[in-house]
C-alpha positions, 0 to 999 in steps of 0.5 A: 499500500505504501511502497510508493510513497516517498519524502524528502527527509532535506529540511530548509534548515539541512539545506542553509547549514549544507550552504553555509557549510560549503562556503566555509570549506570554500573559504567564501567565511574566512575565520573570524567572519560574523555570521549576521542572521539577517543578512544570511536571511535575505540572501538564502530567501530564508527566515531568520529563525531558520538561519538560527537554528542552522547556525546552532548546528555549525556551533555544534559542529565545531565551525563557528562559535557563539560569543555572549554579547557579540554573537556568531562567527566562523571559528577561529583556530588558534596556535597555542590550541593546534599542539594540544588537539594534535597531542589528543589525536595521537592519544585517542588514534594510537590506542586504536592502533594498538586494539587493532588485533582485539577490534572485531573484523566489521570495525577493521573493515571500516578502516580499509573502506576509509581508505578507499573512500581517501583515495576515491577522493583525494585527486587534484583539484578535490571538493576541500569539503569532501578531501576533509571529511574522507580525509578525517574519516579514516582517522575516526575508523582508527579511534573507532577500532577500540570500541569506545562510543565515548573516545570516538565522541571525543575524537568527533569533538577534537577534530570538529575545532581543526576542520576549517583549518584542515581545508585549508591546509588541504587545499593548499598543500595540493598534494593529494596523491602524498597524502593516500600514500601516507595514510596506505603506509598506515593501514599497511603497517595496520594489516602486516601487525606490526603495531609499534612501526604504526604508532610512531608513522601516526606519530610522524603523520601528526607532527607533520599535520601540526607543523601544517596546520600552523603554518595555515593558519598564520597565513593571511586570507586570499 
């Protein structure tokens, strides 16, 4: 009776979030840019309440910040936070690497699938948002090897702070092939069961990421 019924599950708020997120990752809205309800509502042809709800979602994702008496603006990653973020990522992701043998096969397969998806996405001129999301999915899949939803949620929170800066890093590097090779090396070491070597490779990987993040946020907007 109901087989032909279909519904568009995308709400107006979802579409506004998608539009704003795309503008953020494309660099159209630079870090620190105020997000004003009325101009955005007029530009997007929606109600202010819709924009307000969309901005709340961006704040939840770590892409924007809300400050008392100042409103909402595009998130800024400060240099003193970079080292702490990379340190936290190393603790979380290395715990996942150490759990490789104890993880179930489905979790290990998600690491492989994340790698395949990143390799398929990481082309020269790739969409910045897609590049960053598939890149981070590999690192998230490493944490997921622990089997801990709380650790995964912590990892999401930590990387959320750096997503826009990471997108800028990916755009500036223009070295998609090298990035794929670097992540494949991590996965290859996992598959071989060389966990100590994999942890050390992760350490080097994140040290490089830290340097690139600091360079990216120090560079003036184009």
